[in-house]
N, C-alpha and C positions, 0 to 999 in steps of 0.2 A: 238688726237695722240696718246695718252699713250693705244690707244687700239688695233691699227693699230700696233702699236712696237713689243706689245706682239703678235698678229696674225705671224707678222714676227719671232718675237723670237723663236715661236712655230715651224712654220716650217720650218727656219734653222736648230734646235734641230730632229726636223723629218727626216728629209732630212743624218743626220750629221748618224743617228739611222739606214736609206733606207742605204748608206753608210757601211755602219759597214758590214748589214748582207749580200750587194753586194759581201765586200770579203770571206766572210765567202762560197757563197754558189760558190766565183770557184775555191773554196781551197778546201772545199768535196766533195771527190774522194763516196761519199755512195748516188746514186741514192734516199734513199727513206730521205737519210740529206735533201738534196740540193730539193727536192719538197716542206717540208717541210719549210726551209728556204724563200726560194720562193713564195710562200701561208703568211706568217709571212713578208713581204718586202714587196705585195700586200695586203700587208690587210694595217699598218705603212706609206705606199704611197698614199695609196684612203684614210687618214685624213691627209696628208701633201700636196696635190691638193686641199684640201677644205681652208683649212689656206692661201695658196701659192693665195685661188680667192678671198680668205677675207683685205687678207694685199691691190692685189691691184685695188679697185673699193674704189669707194667713201664712200656706205649706209655697213659697218663693220658687219652687221647682219643679211647679209642674201646672199645666195651663189644664182646664175642663177644655177638650174643647167644643164638647158639642155646644153648650152656651156663646165661645170665639164661635161660633158657626156659623149662626143669626148675627152674631154683632158684622164679624165682612162681610157678609150676604147684606145688610141692611148698610153699608158706607157703598158695592160696589151698584148698587140699585141708587140710588145717592148719583153716582158719576152718569148711570144711564137713564133720568129719568123718565123721559118716554116709552120705551120697551119695558122699564119695572111700572108701569100702570096695563102694559096693557099680557105683560110676562110674568103670570099665574111659578109660582116656586113651592115643591112639594120637598118637606126632610125626613125620608128616615135616620136619627142619629141616637146612636145605642153615647152611653154616660160613662164615657171613655177621660181619663185621664194625663197626659201627656207632659213629658220632661221637654224644658226648651232644646235642645239637642233632635230629640228630635219632632216636637212644636211648628219649629220657625220653615223648617225643611213643608211637614204636608199646610204651612199657609201658605204657600209659596206658590206648590200640587194646585191649592184646589183659589188659591186666584187667580190666578192664570185658566187655569179651566172653564171658572164662571168669568170669568169676563171674554173669554173665545167664546163663550157663549152668546153672550148680552154684544159684541161686537161682529161675526161671524154668523149666528147659525142665522137668525130671522130677518138676513138681508132679504129678503123677496118672501115678504111674511111680518104681516104686522100685527101679532102675538104669538103667545105657544108656553109653552112646561116645559121647566126643570123641572128633576128632582136627584134628591141629594142622598146617595145613600153614604153610613159613617157605621162599623159597625166591625166587630169583632168575634172573629170566624171559629169552626166549630176548636181550629186546630190553634185558638191564639195568635194570630195572626191578625191585625189590621184591615178595614176595606175600606178605600174612599172614592168614589164611584156620583160619575155629573154625566144627564139625559139628559137629553134636551129633544125636543120635535121641530128642533127645523129643518136646515134644509139638507144640514145632509153634511160627512168631506168630500173632499176627489177625491178620488181613486188613485192619486199620487199624493197626496199629504202630508207626508212620512216623508218621500223623495224632495223635499222641496226644504232651503234652506229656511226653514220657522224656526225666530229665536224660540219661541213661545214648546211646539214644542222639543226645541234637545236642552229644555228649563224642567221640564214636567221628565224625562227621561234621567238627566246630570239628578236628580233631587231624587228622585225615583233609585234611583242604586246608591246614592247617599244614605237610605233610608232602604239597605239591603234589600228592596222590593219592588217589580217588576210591576209596569204601563200594561196597557194593554187598548188600540183605541178600534 
């Protein structure tokens, strides 16, 4: 009971931070500041969704990540309503349960990848598609991929001082995983 209440309290506290960031986003006149605040809100919200999922289950130590992905996608689409109407998202997702130690980094990686798709992939196109795959491989390892048919990455994207790329690399290392672009 105490653990359930702890997840509920944490989810509520993170929700308050999300609401505060929403107020700042709506009051900011600067486009760059608004984008930074939206990215911060999406990061916090992705963690809040994990705790919400844990609170609503009987097993307080694992989250069904396949249903979480759908929740996160819905939240991110709400951040980009114009593109959400024209970008088709499909997915192939295995039923996978993750403990909190693995769920939060996976959530943050997925949040970063999906947000980058919406922010950058379709700048020169007003429609497109995103494919999300999350599956258990033959050797028991898990694989997460996000593929879009947008404008593509710049040749030196990984040489640029990108916080998003750094987050993805760092969290992949934390999970003892690798990442490729």
